[in-house]
KEMAR-162640 format. One record per atom (N, C-alpha, C): residue in one letter; atom name; x, y, z. Coordinates in pm, whole numbers, plus 50000, padded with zeros to 5 digits. Atoms other than C-alpha are relative to their C-alpha. Layout:
<sites>
<site A, CA, <X, Y, Z>>;
...
</sites>
This chain:
<sites>
<site M, N, <50103, 49885, 49999>>;
<site M, CA, <49649, 49917, 51303>>;
<site M, C, <50034, 50075, 49845>>;
<site Q, N, <49967, 49913, 50134>>;
<site Q, CA, <49600, 50087, 50948>>;
<site Q, C, <50045, 50142, 50028>>;
<site P, N, <49980, 49857, 49981>>;
<site P, CA, <49746, 50419, 50905>>;
<site P, C, <49874, 50088, 49968>>;
<site L, N, <50113, 49890, 50035>>;
<site L, CA, <49515, 50716, 50876>>;
<site L, C, <50034, 50048, 49852>>;
<site Y, N, <49988, 49987, 50147>>;
<site Y, CA, <49457, 50770, 50513>>;
<site Y, C, <49930, 50139, 49920>>;
<site R, N, <50101, 49899, 50053>>;
<site R, CA, <49330, 51094, 50312>>;
<site R, C, <50083, 50007, 49864>>;
<site R, N, <49987, 49974, 50138>>;
<site R, CA, <49315, 51147, 49923>>;
<site R, C, <50052, 50170, 50002>>;
<site L, N, <50002, 49852, 50067>>;
<site L, CA, <49486, 51480, 49806>>;
<site L, C, <50047, 50016, 49867>>;
<site G, N, <49993, 49994, 50167>>;
<site G, CA, <49442, 51553, 49448>>;
<site G, C, <50013, 49857, 49977>>;
<site E, N, <49987, 50143, 50038>>;
<site E, CA, <49558, 51241, 49278>>;
<site E, C, <50080, 49924, 50068>>;
<site G, N, <49908, 50071, 49897>>;
<site G, CA, <49803, 51145, 49548>>;
<site G, C, <49910, 49956, 50135>>;
<site A, N, <50059, 50002, 49865>>;
<site A, CA, <49729, 51084, 49910>>;
<site A, C, <50115, 49999, 50103>>;
<site V, N, <49906, 50006, 49884>>;
<site V, CA, <49892, 51097, 50249>>;
<site V, C, <49949, 49898, 50098>>;
<site A, N, <50015, 50134, 49890>>;
<site A, CA, <49916, 50792, 50517>>;
<site A, C, <50076, 50032, 50110>>;
<site F, N, <49938, 49986, 49864>>;
<site F, CA, <49988, 50879, 50881>>;
<site F, C, <50005, 49878, 50079>>;
<site D, N, <49968, 50128, 49929>>;
<site D, CA, <50116, 50595, 51079>>;
<site D, C, <50008, 50058, 50150>>;
<site Q, N, <50002, 49978, 49866>>;
<site Q, CA, <50013, 50641, 51425>>;
<site Q, C, <50062, 49917, 50102>>;
<site R, N, <49866, 50058, 49902>>;
<site R, CA, <50248, 50387, 51586>>;
<site R, C, <50108, 50066, 50013>>;
<site N, N, <49894, 49936, 50006>>;
<site N, CA, <50534, 50574, 51490>>;
<site N, C, <50016, 50168, 49954>>;
<site W, N, <50024, 49856, 50030>>;
<site W, CA, <50414, 50922, 51402>>;
<site W, C, <50075, 50016, 49849>>;
<site Q, N, <49951, 49971, 50129>>;
<site Q, CA, <50533, 50895, 51031>>;
<site Q, C, <49912, 50047, 49918>>;
<site T, N, <50100, 49970, 50113>>;
<site T, CA, <50368, 51043, 50751>>;
<site T, C, <50069, 49982, 49869>>;
<site H, N, <49949, 50019, 50136>>;
<site H, CA, <50403, 50922, 50399>>;
<site H, C, <49924, 50068, 49897>>;
<site I, N, <50062, 49954, 50114>>;
<site I, CA, <50311, 51080, 50075>>;
<site I, C, <50006, 49912, 49890>>;
<site L, N, <50009, 50121, 50103>>;
<site L, CA, <50190, 50849, 49807>>;
<site L, C, <49957, 50064, 49883>>;
<site T, N, <50015, 49970, 50144>>;
<site T, CA, <50212, 50915, 49445>>;
<site T, C, <49860, 49963, 49960>>;
<site P, N, <50122, 50030, 50014>>;
<site P, CA, <49875, 50860, 49240>>;
<site P, C, <49996, 49848, 49983>>;
<site A, N, <49975, 50141, 50029>>;
<site A, CA, <50010, 50513, 49151>>;
<site A, C, <49977, 49929, 50145>>;
<site A, N, <49989, 50075, 49871>>;
<site A, CA, <50076, 50417, 49520>>;
<site A, C, <49868, 50018, 50084>>;
<site A, N, <50152, 49991, 49939>>;
<site A, CA, <49735, 50550, 49643>>;
<site A, C, <49903, 49911, 49964>>;
<site L, N, <50100, 50110, 50058>>;
<site L, CA, <49540, 50333, 49411>>;
<site L, C, <50036, 49866, 50049>>;
<site I, N, <49938, 50122, 49951>>;
<site I, CA, <49768, 50042, 49547>>;
<site I, C, <49960, 49995, 50140>>;
<site F, N, <50060, 50009, 49872>>;
<site F, CA, <49697, 50134, 49888>>;
<site F, C, <49879, 49963, 50010>>;
<site E, N, <50154, 50017, 49988>>;
<site E, CA, <49333, 50161, 49836>>;
<site E, C, <49959, 49854, 49966>>;
<site A, N, <50022, 50143, 50033>>;
<site A, CA, <49316, 49825, 49665>>;
<site A, C, <50048, 49912, 50094>>;
<site L, N, <49970, 50075, 49918>>;
<site L, CA, <49517, 49656, 49925>>;
<site L, C, <49898, 50013, 50146>>;
<site S, N, <50077, 49972, 49868>>;
<site S, CA, <49330, 49814, 50219>>;
<site S, C, <49843, 49922, 49968>>;
<site E, N, <50163, 50058, 50028>>;
<site E, CA, <48977, 49673, 50040>>;
<site E, C, <50006, 49836, 50011>>;
<site I, N, <49999, 50170, 49962>>;
<site I, CA, <49120, 49296, 50073>>;
<site I, C, <50057, 49986, 50122>>;
<site G, N, <49946, 50034, 49877>>;
<site G, CA, <49279, 49337, 50392>>;
<site G, C, <49864, 50001, 50113>>;
<site N, N, <50114, 49950, 49921>>;
<site N, CA, <49084, 49343, 50716>>;
<site N, C, <50028, 50094, 50103>>;
<site G, N, <49977, 49883, 49902>>;
<site G, CA, <49222, 49640, 50895>>;
<site G, C, <50100, 49982, 50096>>;
<site D, N, <49902, 49995, 49878>>;
<site D, CA, <49403, 49491, 51155>>;
<site D, C, <50130, 49924, 49968>>;
<site D, N, <49906, 50061, 50060>>;
<site D, CA, <49647, 49271, 50987>>;
<site D, C, <50065, 50031, 49881>>;
<site P, N, <49942, 49981, 50145>>;
<site P, CA, <49899, 49307, 50712>>;
<site P, C, <49944, 49915, 49881>>;
<site V, N, <50063, 50098, 50123>>;
<site V, CA, <49775, 49183, 50372>>;
<site V, C, <50121, 49913, 49960>>;
<site P, N, <49863, 50100, 50051>>;
<site P, CA, <50026, 48873, 50280>>;
<site P, C, <50035, 50058, 49882>>;
<site M, N, <49921, 49984, 50125>>;
<site M, CA, <50263, 48944, 50027>>;
<site M, C, <49943, 49929, 49878>>;
<site S, N, <50049, 50088, 50110>>;
<site S, CA, <50126, 48660, 49805>>;
<site S, C, <49886, 50048, 49958>>;
<site A, N, <50134, 49940, 50019>>;
<site A, CA, <49783, 48781, 49813>>;
<site A, C, <50023, 50164, 49929>>;
<site A, N, <49975, 49871, 50075>>;
<site A, CA, <49904, 49156, 49733>>;
<site A, C, <50052, 49972, 49846>>;
<site L, N, <49945, 49997, 50125>>;
<site L, CA, <50117, 49033, 49441>>;
<site L, C, <49903, 49941, 49903>>;
<site S, N, <50117, 50086, 50087>>;
<site S, CA, <49820, 48818, 49295>>;
<site S, C, <49941, 50115, 49968>>;
<site L, N, <50085, 49873, 50040>>;
<site L, CA, <49602, 49134, 49321>>;
<site L, C, <50059, 50093, 49894>>;
<site L, N, <49920, 49916, 50094>>;
<site L, CA, <49854, 49334, 49146>>;
<site L, C, <50024, 49969, 49864>>;
<site R, N, <49984, 50061, 50126>>;
<site R, CA, <49938, 49111, 48881>>;
<site R, C, <49882, 49977, 49911>>;
<site D, N, <50111, 50056, 50087>>;
<site D, CA, <49629, 48956, 48769>>;
<site D, C, <49876, 50082, 50010>>;
<site E, N, <50092, 49934, 50012>>;
<site E, CA, <49375, 49192, 48856>>;
<site E, C, <50015, 50139, 49961>>;
<site L, N, <49957, 49855, 50024>>;
<site L, CA, <49536, 49543, 48833>>;
<site L, C, <50100, 50005, 49874>>;
<site E, N, <49931, 50014, 50106>>;
<site E, CA, <49764, 49419, 48561>>;
<site E, C, <50147, 50095, 50008>>;
<site V, N, <49883, 49935, 49953>>;
<site V, CA, <50049, 49584, 48749>>;
<site V, C, <50162, 49915, 49964>>;
<site D, N, <49854, 50064, 50036>>;
<site D, CA, <50436, 49494, 48635>>;
<site D, C, <50048, 50002, 50150>>;
<site T, N, <49935, 49991, 49869>>;
<site T, CA, <50550, 49416, 49013>>;
<site T, C, <50160, 49977, 50023>>;
<site D, N, <49834, 50038, 50005>>;
<site D, CA, <50929, 49347, 48907>>;
<site D, C, <50068, 50128, 49978>>;
<site T, N, <49902, 49876, 50021>>;
<site T, CA, <51021, 49722, 48852>>;
<site T, C, <50052, 50068, 50091>>;
<site P, N, <49940, 49940, 49867>>;
<site P, CA, <51236, 49917, 49063>>;
<site P, C, <49901, 50085, 50069>>;
<site E, N, <50101, 49936, 49938>>;
<site E, CA, <50943, 50159, 49123>>;
<site E, C, <49916, 49931, 50084>>;
<site M, N, <50124, 50081, 49965>>;
<site M, CA, <50698, 49898, 49213>>;
<site M, C, <50068, 49924, 50133>>;
<site R, N, <49932, 50062, 49890>>;
<site R, CA, <50954, 49737, 49451>>;
<site R, C, <50018, 50096, 50109>>;
<site Q, N, <49992, 49903, 49922>>;
<site Q, CA, <50996, 50067, 49625>>;
<site Q, C, <49866, 50027, 50076>>;
<site V, N, <50145, 49965, 49927>>;
<site V, CA, <50617, 50120, 49659>>;
<site V, C, <49967, 49869, 50088>>;
<site L, N, <50015, 50118, 49934>>;
<site L, CA, <50584, 49747, 49799>>;
<site L, C, <50081, 50027, 50128>>;
<site R, N, <49914, 49996, 49875>>;
<site R, CA, <50875, 49828, 50061>>;
<site R, C, <49928, 50111, 50069>>;
<site S, N, <50060, 49910, 49897>>;
<site S, CA, <50690, 50139, 50185>>;
<site S, C, <49888, 49926, 50046>>;
<site L, N, <50120, 50039, 49938>>;
<site L, CA, <50378, 49963, 50221>>;
<site L, C, <49998, 49884, 50124>>;
<site Q, N, <49966, 50086, 49889>>;
<site Q, CA, <50552, 49693, 50423>>;
<site Q, C, <50040, 50090, 50144>>;
<site E, N, <49962, 49923, 49908>>;
<site E, CA, <50715, 49976, 50621>>;
<site E, C, <49886, 50061, 50089>>;
<site M, N, <50113, 49948, 49946>>;
<site M, CA, <50349, 50116, 50690>>;
<site M, C, <49921, 49870, 50074>>;
<site G, N, <50094, 50091, 49932>>;
<site G, CA, <50214, 49774, 50799>>;
<site G, C, <49897, 49969, 49908>>;
<site I, N, <50104, 50030, 50086>>;
<site I, CA, <49995, 49738, 50509>>;
<site I, C, <50023, 49884, 49946>>;
<site L, N, <49971, 50129, 50060>>;
<site L, CA, <50167, 49439, 50363>>;
<site L, C, <50099, 49919, 50112>>;
<site G, N, <49917, 50081, 49919>>;
<site G, CA, <50333, 49164, 50537>>;
<site G, C, <50104, 49898, 49907>>;
<site G, N, <49923, 50072, 50078>>;
<site G, CA, <50610, 48920, 50449>>;
<site G, C, <49973, 49895, 49910>>;
</sites>
């Protein structure tokens, strides 16, 4: 189940209905969330390999920075990304 998602200014908020956690997303994390939501089917997590390919090849994001690793961990916790 995808979290409920709402844009707030340049960032966003995602509410996880499974555990009632609310996640505040930075502008960069919001864009990544949206991009991954577009390639996902809504029910299952996006495979990590597909996510990394999208981020590196299409969005030209350096996925090896500490900040990006934290964003990816957060998206895994929300159920957006799989292992």
